[in-house]
N, C-alpha and C positions, 0 to 999 in steps of 0.2 A: 471460465470453466468451473472454478471453485463454487461460484454461486449456483450453478446447475446441480452440482453434487450435494450442496447443502439444502437445496429447496425441499427435498422430501423430509429432511429432519425438521425444517421450519414448519412444514404442514403437520407433521406428527405432534410437535410441541403445541401448536395451536389447537389441535384436536384434544390433546390432554387438558389444556386450559379451558376450552369451551365445555368439555364434559364436566370438569370440576365445578365451574361456575353454575351450570345448569343444575347439577346435583345439589349444590348449596342453596340456590334460589328456590328449588322445589322443596327443600327441607324447611325453608322459612315460612312459606305459605302455599296452599294448594292452588292459588290463583296463577302462580308462576309455572304450574304444571299443565295449564291449559294449552291445547294444541296451537291455537292461533298466536298465543304469546311466544311460544317456543319457535314457531316458524319465523315470526318477525325478528326475534332476538338473534336467531342463528343467521338469518340473512344479513342483519346489521353487522354482526361480528365478522362474517365472511367478507363483507364489503370493506370494513376497516382494516382487517388483518392482511388482506391482499392488495391494499392500496399501494404498497411498496412496489408490487409488480405491475399493477395497472398504470401507475404513474410513469413507470419506465416504458411501457408499451404504447400508451396513449399520449402522444405529444401534441396533437391538434384536436380540437381548438385549444388555444393557449389557456383560456379560462378554466377548462376542465382539467387540463394538465396541472395548472397551478393549484387548483382545489385538491386534487389527489395527492400532490406532493406535500401540501400543508397538512392534510390528514395523516399521511404516512410519517411525517416528521414528529407529530405529536404522539402518534401511536407507538413509535419505536421506543421512546422513553418509558411509556406506561407498560408496554409489553415486557420490558426488562424487569420492572418491579413486580408485575403480575407473576412472571415466571419464577423470580427469586423467592418471593414471598410464599407462593404455593409449594414450591419445591422444598423449601426449608420446613414448612409446616408438615408436609407429608413425610419427610425424613424423620422429624421428631416423633411423629405418630408411629412410624414403623419401629423406632427404637423403644418407645414406651410400651408397645405391644409385646415386647420380649422381656419386660421387667415384671417379675412376679408380684412385687409389692404394690403395683398400680391396679386400681379397680378397673378391670377390663370392660365391665358392663357399662360403667359411667363413661369410659374413654370412647366406646363405640356408639354411645347414645346420640340421638338426634339433637338434643339440646347442646351437647358438647360441640358437635359439628357446626350447628348454627352459630354458636358463640365464636368458634374458631374462624369461620368464614367471615363473620362480621368484623373481627379484629383485622383480618387480612384486607378486607375492603377499605377500612379506615386507613390502614398503613399505606396502601397503594394510592388511594385518592389523595391523601395528605402529601406524600412524596411527589406525586405528579403535579399537583397544584403549586406546591412550594417551588419545585424545580422550574416550572414554567415562569412563574413570577420572578424568581431569583435571577433567571437568565436575562431578564430585561433591565436589571440594575447594573450600572457600570461603576466599579470601585476605582479608587486612586491608591496606587502602591508606590512607595518611595524607597530608593536605595542611595547610599552615599559611598563612593569609591574614590580612592586616591591613586593617581598615576605619577610615577617618579620621572616625569619629563616636564619640559616647558611647552606651553601651548601658545607661544608667541604673545600676541596682545590679549589673549583670553586667559585670565588668571584662573578661571573656572569655566565649566561648561554644563549647561542644563539641557538634558536630552529627554524628549518625550518619545517613549517606545510603545508602539502598538503592533499587533499582528492578528492574523486569523479573523478578519472581519467576516469572511464568507458571505459576501453580499449575494443575496438571492431570495429564496422563498421564506427564510426565517428572519433575515437581517435586512433592514431597509433604511428609509429616510430618517425615521424617528431615532434609530440607534446611532446613525452617523451624526445627527445633530447633537445628541448627548456626548458623543466622543469628541467632536470639534469643540464644544463648550468647555469640556474638561481640559483639553490640550491648551486652549487659549488662556484658561485661568492659570495655567502654570507659567505662562510667558517664557516658553522654551527658546533656547538658542537654535536648536535643530530638531526636526521630527524624523524618526526612523520607523518605517513600516517593514516588519520582518516577514513578508509573504502571506499567501492565502488571502488575498484581497477579494477574490471571487470564489464562487462555489461551483466551478465546472461548467456553468451555463450562464453566459452573459444575458441571454434572453430572460433568465429568471429574475433579473433586477427590475423592480418596479420603479418608475420615475428616475431613470439614470441621470437625466439632465439636472433634476433637483438635487440628487446626491452629489453630482459633480460640483454644483454651486456651493453646497455645504462644505465639501472638502477644500474648495478654493478659499473658503473663509478662514481656514487655519492659518494662524500668524506665527512666524518664527523669524529669528535673525538671519539664519542661513538657508531656510527653505525646508521642503519635505522630500525625503528620499525613500526609495523602496527597492526591495528585491522580490523576485518571483517565489511562490511557494508551489507545492505539489498539486494544489487545486486550481492554480491560475492557468488552466488549460481547458479547451473544449473537449470533453471526453465523456462518453456514456458510462454511468456508474449505477450498479444495482446492489443495494445493501452494503455499500462500501467497497465492492469488488469491481474492478475494471475489466474490459474485454480486449484481448490482444488485437493489435492492429498492425498492418505492415507499413502503413504510412506514418510520417512524423506527426506528432500531435502539436505541442507547442501552444503558445498563447494565441487566442483569437485576435485578429486585427482590431476588433471593436474594443477589446480589453486595453490594448496599447493606446488607442485613441482616447479612451476614457481617462486613462492616467494623465495624458497630456492635457486634456480638457480640465482635469482636476488640479492641475498645477503640481503634479507629482513627478519627480525625476526618477526614472528607472535605471538601476545599475545592474548589469548582467556580467559578472566577472570583470567589472570595471571599477576604477578608483578615481576619485576626484580629490584634489588638494583644495581645501576650503580656507579662503582668506589667508593662504600661505601659513596657516597655523596648525592644521591637523588633516590627516587623511581619512576618507570614508570610502569603504569598499563594499559593494553589494555583490554577493555570490549567486551563481546559478543554483537552482535547486538540484539536490542530489538525485532525487527520484525521477524527475523529468529528464535530466540528462542521461540517466541510465536507460530509460524507456526509448529515448530518441537516439541512443548510441552516440551521443555527443561527448566531447571532452569537457571536463570541468577543471579549471586550473586549480592546482594545489595551493594551500596557503603560502608556501614558500615561493611559488611562482608569482603569486599576486603581490608579495612584499619585496621581492628581490631587488627591484629598482627604486624602492622608496627610501627616503631619508629616515632611518630608524630613530633619529634623535627627536623626531616629531611624533606625537600620539597617532596611533593607528587603530581605527575602529572598523570592525566588520559587522555587516548585517548578513546573517545566514539563516534561512528559514528553519532548518533542522539542526539541533544541537549535536552535530556529529564531529568526530575527529578533533576533539578539543585540544588534545595534546599537540597535534600537528599545528594548530593555529597558535598555540602558546610558543612553540618552538620557532615559529616563523616571525615572532616579534609583535604579534597582535596584543594590544593593550586592553581592548574592550570588545567582547564578542556578544552580539545581541541576537537572540533567537526567539522562535515561537514554536508552532507545530503541535506540541504535545497536549495542549488544552488542560494540562495538569490532570489528565484523565477525564475531564468534563463531568462525569457522573459517577457517584459511588456505585460499586466498589472500584471503579477504574482509577480513582485517585489514590487507592491503596496499592495498586499493582503497577502503575505507570513507571515507578522508580526502578522496576526490574528491567526495563527496556532502555533506559537512558542514564548516562552518567550524571547528568543534571536534568531531571525531568521538569523542574520548576524552581524558580527563585534564583538564588545567588550561589556561585561556586567560584573559588579562586584556584586557578591552575597555573602554578609557578607565578609569573608576574602578570598573567592575564586574568581579567575579571570576566566571567561569563554570567549573563543574566538571561533567563528564559521566562517569557511572559505566558500566562495562561490564555491570553487572547481576549479580543473584544466580543467576538461572536460565538456561534455554536456550529457544529457540524453534525449532520444526522439528527438525532433527537433534539427537539427544541427545548432543552432543559439543562440546568446545571444543579447538581446536588453534591455538596462537599467541596466544590470549587467555586471560583468567582470569575466573572468577566471584569477586565481591568484595563486601565490606562496606567502606564508605568512612568514615573518621573525618576531620572537618574541624575544626581548632582555629582559631577566629576571635579575633584580638586587636583591641582598640579603642584608639585613640590619644588620645581625649578623655575 
């Protein structure tokens, strides 16, 4: 419902952007004022700016749906920077018009407007191109933590943490090959996937068999484990908003089968004792259980029957209720979900929503690590953040 209320605002914003661009282009040269050019440009802009909606409405044939989704994912990021840039410029221009010491004639001149628009265009194109290319590069991030326990025969533990792959229209075989290579180069003892493996549509994955083979090539001493995230469900989404449904959503059976075929062990509020050395618990996702009106075990319930002299590791998609996990005796809590804001200025504001939006936080005796993720959600860009594979070296003191 929220998407329906916001749609008129979205249309008005795009009208404001289109009018601004046409005015600037017309000021640059009279050729851009020609009727045929304006008709073509307006039609192209309408097609791109409404691809978000048309991709939602047109699901068949798949090739057209995929094309529209790809266009909308690229446009979303560019749209953000067009709006921000133009809005900031117009705000500055309004302020300057009220300053008496500013030459108003020069400020309102065609030359000033052309120069201003050119600077805007350079900024928008630069950020969009950089963000698109930067999102394709996968970085390696390392953390070292110490747990005051014994881990049996393991004097130390090397964990590879990944999350938020969002397999679908933006993320596919090439990205997973890069991820698998980086994980294998670490030679980890165990691999943990902290949710959002999929991007709400299993059918969006191109060559799932090839990706499954790539994921099976990941090597580790104790295997690959995962928990679900809030996007690991089949659910229609428009501009990030979901539509209420009376039926349970949950993961598509194809998603479950895909994980099995990929050699990934799924943990849903379940705990495994690995090599009699340490516990690994994968939690249900907070948002999905809330939508489905299911129960999600509390950290205390998950750890009450465990031998707390052994290390306890949680995989939980969203970094919520950290104090509860610490109080329950969790030693290492591994999360994703936030993307570290993914795109500027989101990376500057994401910290207002989460106690630990990205990176490392120690909560009493518990270490919490939140990764920015491997993939992207929505805009196929990263600006001010990075896609990453995380290496965690855990030392034990007893």
